[in-house]
C-alpha atoms as one frame of an Amber mdcrd trajectory, in Angstrom:
protein
 -16.138 -40.067  12.647 -15.141 -36.702  13.932 -16.991 -33.799  15.140 -16.672
 -30.316  14.031 -15.780 -29.721  17.521 -13.204 -32.225  17.896 -11.832 -31.634
  14.590 -11.665 -27.900  16.014  -9.613 -28.869  18.953  -7.201 -30.628  17.050
  -6.787 -28.246  14.547  -6.380 -25.214  16.915  -9.294 -23.418  15.100 -13.048
 -22.303  15.072 -15.768 -24.583  14.569 -16.973 -22.097  12.065 -13.777 -22.364
  10.368 -13.996 -26.386  10.075 -17.698 -26.310   8.692 -16.371 -24.001   5.830
 -13.190 -26.145   5.605 -15.795 -28.838   5.117 -18.018 -27.175   2.675 -15.052
 -26.389   0.612 -13.796 -30.012   0.338 -17.203 -31.215   0.023 -17.531 -28.885
  -2.966 -13.855 -29.747  -4.544 -15.484 -33.077  -4.529 -13.748 -35.197  -1.522
 -16.260 -37.852  -0.537 -17.123 -36.667   3.277 -20.343 -38.325   4.897 -21.692
 -36.205   7.884 -24.417 -37.110  10.521 -25.807 -34.859  12.886 -24.423 -35.586
  16.481 -21.837 -38.187  14.953 -19.537 -35.930  12.965 -17.699 -36.027   9.877
 -15.894 -39.152   8.041 -14.407 -39.568   4.372 -15.556 -42.415   2.145 -14.083
 -46.058   2.822 -10.943 -46.341   0.571 -10.826 -42.465  -0.441  -7.247 -40.864
   0.472  -6.190 -37.730  -0.355  -3.537 -36.934  -2.907  -0.165 -35.796  -1.013
   1.400 -32.750  -1.137   4.408 -32.759  -3.619   6.646 -30.278  -4.814   9.300
 -29.606  -7.486  12.869 -28.707  -6.314  12.195 -25.130  -7.690   8.806 -25.088
  -6.234  10.463 -25.836  -3.108  13.100 -22.976  -3.723  10.394 -20.743  -4.028
   8.626 -21.376  -0.899  11.562 -21.391   1.245  13.301 -18.340  -0.207   9.423
 -16.409   0.002   9.388 -17.392   3.494  12.849 -16.248   4.228  11.800 -12.953
   2.954   8.488 -12.759   4.981  11.058 -13.674   8.183  13.233 -10.551   6.764
  10.550  -7.983   6.087   7.421  -8.527   7.975   6.425  -8.096  11.519   6.870
 -10.370  14.570   3.818 -12.138  14.091   4.601 -13.510  10.904   8.584 -14.609
  11.605   7.602 -17.879  13.667   4.932 -18.472  11.201   7.330 -18.565   8.469
   9.979 -20.289  10.291   7.003 -22.977  11.198   6.037 -22.969   7.476   9.930
 -23.630   6.193   9.770 -26.512   8.776   6.532 -28.418   7.183   7.605 -27.782
   3.389  11.012 -29.291   4.674   8.923 -32.292   6.358   6.955 -33.355   3.186
  10.130 -33.219   0.756  11.476 -36.646  -0.464  15.007 -36.550   0.255  16.354
 -36.116  -3.285  14.174 -33.047  -3.444  14.934 -31.578  -0.363  18.936 -32.492
  -1.300  18.253 -30.414  -4.508  16.349 -27.937  -3.035  19.318 -27.096  -0.665
  21.421 -26.919  -3.376  19.824 -24.659  -5.002  18.948 -22.455  -2.231  22.712
 -22.167  -1.685  23.521 -20.758  -4.912  21.104 -17.597  -3.702  20.935 -15.127
  -0.739  18.672 -12.500  -0.282  20.348  -9.677   0.385  19.307  -5.612   0.687
  21.944  -4.152  -0.929  21.152  -0.653  -1.295  17.752  -1.199   0.523  17.354
   0.165   4.383  16.701  -2.634   6.713  13.570  -3.118   8.127  13.904  -1.712
  11.663  12.160  -3.741  14.824  10.138  -0.714  15.339   8.782  -0.523  11.396
   8.029  -3.991  12.135   6.338  -3.082  15.145   4.125  -0.662  13.453   3.968
  -2.604  10.412   2.070  -5.394  12.758  -0.261  -2.559  14.273  -1.182  -1.219
  10.631  -1.817  -4.425   9.293  -4.275  -5.587  12.118  -5.714  -2.094  11.915
  -6.844  -2.564   8.112  -8.043  -6.110   8.807 -10.316  -4.614  11.376 -11.411
  -1.414   9.488 -10.112   0.807  12.099  -8.132   4.284  12.212  -5.003   4.841
  13.287  -3.383   8.366  15.013   0.660   9.109  14.779   2.821  11.450  14.534
   4.801  12.338  11.103   8.046  14.122   9.909   7.236  15.507   6.805   9.999
  17.043   4.862   9.916  20.369   3.411  13.236  19.967   0.412  11.819  24.017
  -0.183  12.654  25.338   3.207  15.758  22.949   3.687  13.731  22.171   6.574
  10.898  19.270   7.964   8.445  19.531  10.566   6.532  17.280  13.031   2.835
  16.910  12.746  -0.215  14.755  13.911  -2.156  12.520  11.802  -5.572  10.661
  11.938  -6.088   8.291   8.726  -8.000   5.758   7.661  -5.062   2.586   6.739
  -5.778   1.104   3.045  -3.186  -0.794   2.675   0.518  -1.200   2.706   3.377
  -1.659  -0.063   7.381  -2.167   0.293   9.073   0.621  -2.028  12.586   0.439
  -2.923  13.392  -1.012   0.853  10.858   1.252   2.364   7.223   0.267   4.093
   4.972   2.563   3.017   1.166   3.152   4.019  -1.156   4.095   1.603  -4.196
   5.654   3.732  -6.993   8.513   3.506  -5.519  11.529   5.551  -8.111  12.923
   7.222  -5.732  16.481   7.763  -5.777  16.543   3.484  -9.138  14.774   2.934
  -7.263  12.692   0.350  -5.170   9.181  -0.260  -1.488   9.884   0.964   1.518
   7.905   1.050   3.161   7.872   4.774   6.925   6.062   5.428   6.955   4.243
   8.947   9.654   4.939   9.037   8.907   8.787   9.567   6.165   7.968  12.091
   6.515   7.855  15.695   3.688   7.604  18.638   1.703   5.036  16.384  -1.615
   4.292  18.012  -4.854   1.872  17.023  -8.215   3.969  17.128 -11.434   2.909
  18.256 -13.301   4.866  15.396 -13.949   2.385  12.397 -14.176   3.145   8.712
 -15.308   1.650   5.483 -12.744   0.861   2.656 -14.053   2.702  -0.379 -16.085
   1.013  -3.009 -13.681  -0.473  -5.779 -10.489   0.170  -3.582  -7.753  -2.460
  -4.984  -4.364  -2.186  -3.932  -3.219  -4.358  -6.228  -3.915  -1.868  -9.242
  -3.866   1.170  -7.303  -1.770   3.555  -9.186  -0.599   7.001  -6.603  -0.762
   9.936  -9.529   2.525  11.137 -10.782   3.627  14.241  -9.562   6.677  14.293
 -10.922   6.715  17.981 -12.617   9.839  19.277 -12.558  12.620  18.473 -15.138
  16.344  18.284 -14.261  19.052  17.869 -16.982  22.688  16.781 -16.404  25.563
  15.966 -18.524  27.541  12.614 -17.459  30.397  10.469 -17.579  29.388   7.643
 -20.252  31.537   5.639 -17.733  28.986   6.000 -15.051  25.823   4.995 -17.257
  24.756   1.729 -15.113  25.334   3.660 -12.167  23.099   6.314 -12.958  20.451
   4.039 -14.439  19.994   1.681 -11.480  20.339   4.582  -8.930  17.834   6.570
 -10.418  15.660   4.585 -12.270  12.215   5.955 -10.701  13.660   9.565 -11.336
  14.914   8.814 -15.117  13.023   9.715 -18.338  15.712   9.920 -20.833  19.200
   8.743 -21.490  20.592  10.469 -24.550  24.026  10.034 -25.953  26.119  12.990
 -27.553  29.614  13.962 -28.681  30.116  15.954 -25.247  28.715  13.050 -22.988
  25.779  11.278 -21.702  22.502  13.649 -21.789  20.183  12.500 -18.709  16.611
  13.823 -18.360  14.789  13.699 -14.575  11.739  14.158 -13.796  11.009  15.091
  -9.788   8.865  16.527  -7.612  11.474  18.428  -6.023  15.267  18.994  -7.384
  16.929  18.243  -4.038  15.537  14.230  -4.389  18.670  14.165  -6.548  20.971
  15.735  -4.452  22.657  13.004  -2.834  22.905  11.113  -6.335  24.667  14.219
  -7.661  27.008  15.084  -4.577  28.252  11.392  -4.931  28.781  11.328  -8.652
  31.476  14.274  -8.032  33.157  15.417 -11.353  31.344  12.944 -13.487  28.134
  14.706 -14.057  27.187  18.546 -14.574  23.787  20.007 -13.743  22.560  21.907
 -16.972  19.045  22.721 -15.768  17.466  23.836 -13.522  19.601  26.757 -12.782
  18.676  27.068  -8.845  19.649  23.267  -8.525  23.136  24.222 -10.260  23.177
  26.924  -7.826  22.536  24.965  -4.897  24.901  21.949  -6.036  27.963  24.502
  -6.062  26.920  25.763  -2.490  27.028  21.954  -1.426  30.163  21.742  -2.932
  31.550  24.691  -1.540  30.594  23.717   2.431  32.172  20.215   1.521  35.161
  21.899   0.714  35.798  24.826   3.617  34.747  21.667   5.809  38.256  19.938
   4.524
């Protein structure tokens, strides 16, 4: 027999966690005997079923651990590495060899997506812990203002609700004290992050998995494009694109945006293969940018 305190020492966890795990095993039908002062023991002759994975299951777990190493904070990097070693250790040699062969045919790349920087990973860890501890955070945030062609740094205090990875950018979903509403903040635009002593209560019913931000893309931009770059347009701007229609004079592509400037780098990158039809103010802005580029050369 082993006492709960002995099991806690072996597995480097708390006695409370051992009690909870023993209860979960008992509820699952595992015949565990226990007596005060003597500890716990398994019924004689009973064996836990071995953990086994198919090659495909092992690939899913190992590549998931690769992703964790690349994208999460420093607390999870060694954990992911340790998890991979444990998974590989329990795999029979044929399954391990097959999973390795499958993994060699796939690779996680961030093509077209920003790499999570060291600062973002550090902030990710701090914010993640603040969410779990229900503590507010304070940070300086660089807010861009397309209509003024500028930006401004301001100080925010917020109750952090959750973190999402959107198109390679870690984004915080939080209730902003300044705006008195839920707002989204890119970690890459944050500086001077601090976790505050002030706590907060998560709103009843909030579920990050079901949360849908309001769609405030209310402006319409229409372009005529060369059909040869249809795939490129669809891949690069799928978030903004509303409709793509083939016409005699080329593709007619309709976008919905918050600010037309969100499309500026894409339009300039496609060069003469696209022409902005609407909005007129955006057409003039493209023309001005093209003239500036020409003048520099």
